[in-house]
C-alpha angles and dihedrals in degrees: 000000000000117000122222113213129183117201129191108227120197126188099046108137102174143010090267089067093057091044090052095049088048094051094046092044094053091056092059113105105247097026105114098179138358130195114179118189116204091187095064099023097240142113133212116206133183110213134190090228143333096277093069092063097077090050090049093050093048091051094049088051092051087058089062100260131117125237116206124204096201138020095256092054091046092052091050091051090044090053091046088054094049092047089052091054091049094050092048090051092050091050094047091046094050090045093052092051090051093046091048091049090052093047092051104037111019125078111260098239126141093267094055094043091051091048091052092049091049091054092046091051092050088052090051092044097044107025103023106040096098093055090057092047092048090044091056090052090046092054092049087054091044089241108136099194137154091289092062091047092050092046093046094047099045094038095051092047092053094045091049092052092046089050092053095049095047098038100032093135091059096051127084112250093247093058097046097101120120113230112194106127088084092062096060092038093054095048093044099051095043091047088055093057090046090052092052093048095048094048094049091045090053093052092047091061099050092088095080094056090047091052092050089052094055096045110110110265103185139031138193103242119199109232127213091261089054097251118122126238129193111238139170112273090232089064094060115111130200106276096030116131116226129184120230116197131202108285095019129112123244104256100207141003110278153124125275110243098172137026131357136256143174107252123203103209097162092116090062110025104022093236105158097211130051110256124220110237123193139174110318095024122116124238129190132229111262097027117125128241101220099174128006143032124263142174113218130199111217112238099171133035118245090259092058099043122122088248090054090048089055090051087049094048092048092053094048092048094049093052092051093055100088121185111275118247107260116229091227091056092048093054092042089061087065100028100049096055090043093054093049090047089049091049092051093045091050091054094048093048093050091049096047100044101029105026086213108131095185092056089043096052094040092050092047094050090042090059089055091045093050090053092059103136100229093133089037092053090049095045100081106028096046090050090047094049091049090047094047090051092048091049094046090052089056094046096260113128109199107201098172112036091191093076090064086080092051096054093071089065096048118119099173136048106198114198131198109218110214109074092355111063090009127051091249092228124116107239138172109255099185145346138199095195123119119246091256094049091046087053093054094044096047090046091055091045091054087071092066132070095209115127091238090050089052091050091053093048088049092051091051092052092047086056090052093250114159112221123226121227104241122198102176132108113302123196125186109203106200113238094000110062139255137306123205126184137173136151093287107033145021112202124189120188124176143060131342091262092059091050092048091051088058095049097261115132128185119234122221095264092052091050092049092050092050093048092051092048091051100045091107093056100265120153121244136216116194121209132201125182118195096350092308125113105240105177143272148271124222121220131211148155104241125225117248113259093242097046097098097048092046091052089051094045088051090053088052088053087055095252122133118221122223127184118216112184142161090214127106118289092243093054094046091044091054092049093047089050092050090049095042091237112154100192118060138146129202138195091032123165119207091265091052091053090048094053092046092054088050089052092049091050090058084064096043147309116322130211109196120201118195147136111200139078087247088062095051099091089049091047087056098042097048122087088249126015118205117190128193114235089226089061130087124297090245092057091048089048095050095045123091089213133034122203097218093189093045087232115148089211085076088073094061090036090055092053090052091046093047093050091048093047093051090047089049094049089050091050089048090051092047091055091045093052094040087059089053092044091057101035102041094065090046088049088051090057104252091144094050099082094051103030103015091237129143121184113251118216086236091066090040089056090051090049090049091049091051093049090048090050092050090051094049094047090048093051093048089064087076089071092069100044116137109236105169127048 
């Protein structure tokens, strides 16, 4: 039976790396299929049997990559690879400064020329060797990407300079200039871009490990003799009974068979308030028992739980998100072959019409030199660095710069409700209690640590109510409320069931008032003092102050807002109405949100904004995932962007920043290629027949410098971009 194997592969720096591993792997006898993903640094292989695995791993290692047997080893290899890129960039950057200083200030004698050549060679050998290796693989696969352009530009610059120094006597005086600064500059700037890319890609994959860490590991299993025993969650079988104590997480999906408890399921379902669950109700693995004691009958194995489904959805979504095609690479697929063709054509024309080999070879090489992609290498990384800096200043942490290109194609912005559009904090919305009654109620609630109790106390203090210090009898009735009694007062706070159990019934007018107050889906807490119904408090999760303006701003940017929430339909409908959002969905589990995002993506690009673990699959599946900093570590890990200040204005600000960044990159590429469009023909000698002029590498160097400075100055404009109105 065929065996499926997933390997963590470190050391891949581009799509060509994954293509090369795939191609070589498929040639191995016993490998039935191979799919290597550069985006999440992994490979999935179908093997004839287990014996093929060792051969496969050895072959991958021979190609220069690392195969990690576990996540810790993979992370170590990945960090080692990123450190290597950083060190190579630093060396190339320092070498380029030294070479430029020698070119500008030192006399151009043989010793200085040799010193510059040695430095340039060291840059190629140490910092640039991977570009040449990948360029060879790219050419084999007929994929003329940035690696080919870098190798061609830096290699031709070095060969030309070497040719000038060694064969100085055979070259006309006006072409005897060494030209090696471009070698180090090209390698340094492109390595900077690679370093930024690899570091962001590494951070984007940490969410899976974090999710595994928070998954319940053990459970209290009820044995046949009635005693409980702590066991590994993986040992649980369908039908087992487990005990979930106050403050513990539910270990597996199941049904309550004894007791009752308030379950906080916000991490999975997005419900803003803890929900009381009793016998017959379903509970999910990973949810928290905040108050109560229950026995749960396991209905699904740990591998089938809702939490495991989230993990699976995350992994699937991550593997589907392939690296976007870079504009520079797309242009390079046309530009690189064109430059080579022009260089060869230049050589042939000079040989045929002038017979001067020195001029022919010099002009041909000069064409290659003048196409050195210094400005092209700067175009994207410099714009990205400026964009990241501007975003960080506004509280927008861009973890994965690649998504900036995807934002321009987005048509929808899908929002989670709790903690994203809303403050994620239970608060008292209104009250019809008198000041004295509110004082007694808040004083009693001050004895409890329940989130609702804290909200009532906070509301009282905001209304300048001084709390009393109560020392009477306090009782917490799980799932119903609290009862406080002393010599002077008996205070009952909770639901209608608790009041009825204490002999307090609501009349028709009271019931009607409560119904009207909760029509928008608000929660309600009923209060009775000394056996008399006093009134109620309504609870809500307030909208963030900036929510309305952000939705309006996104509409002006031609983006349609959608709400996806696990909350009750009434609550979501009220929120949607307040925000003027026409498309909204309620009572959604993580998988429902995930599928809805997929459906929306069939209609256009989707930006998803969320904060909870339940949002993490959608954050990864969407074109762009934006997580709130106040949310779970899983959500922040799964998101491409983190809003550090938890300010929703960062969403519209990000769209503006992304649009400006892509426009800036295109402008930079325009200037870079305009330079080549003008200088390549001159380097080929088109001005020689009329004006007797051939382009000297000195002037080529000046032109390259000017194009690079233009690109840098243009990119720096992003630092002053206005993101908020």
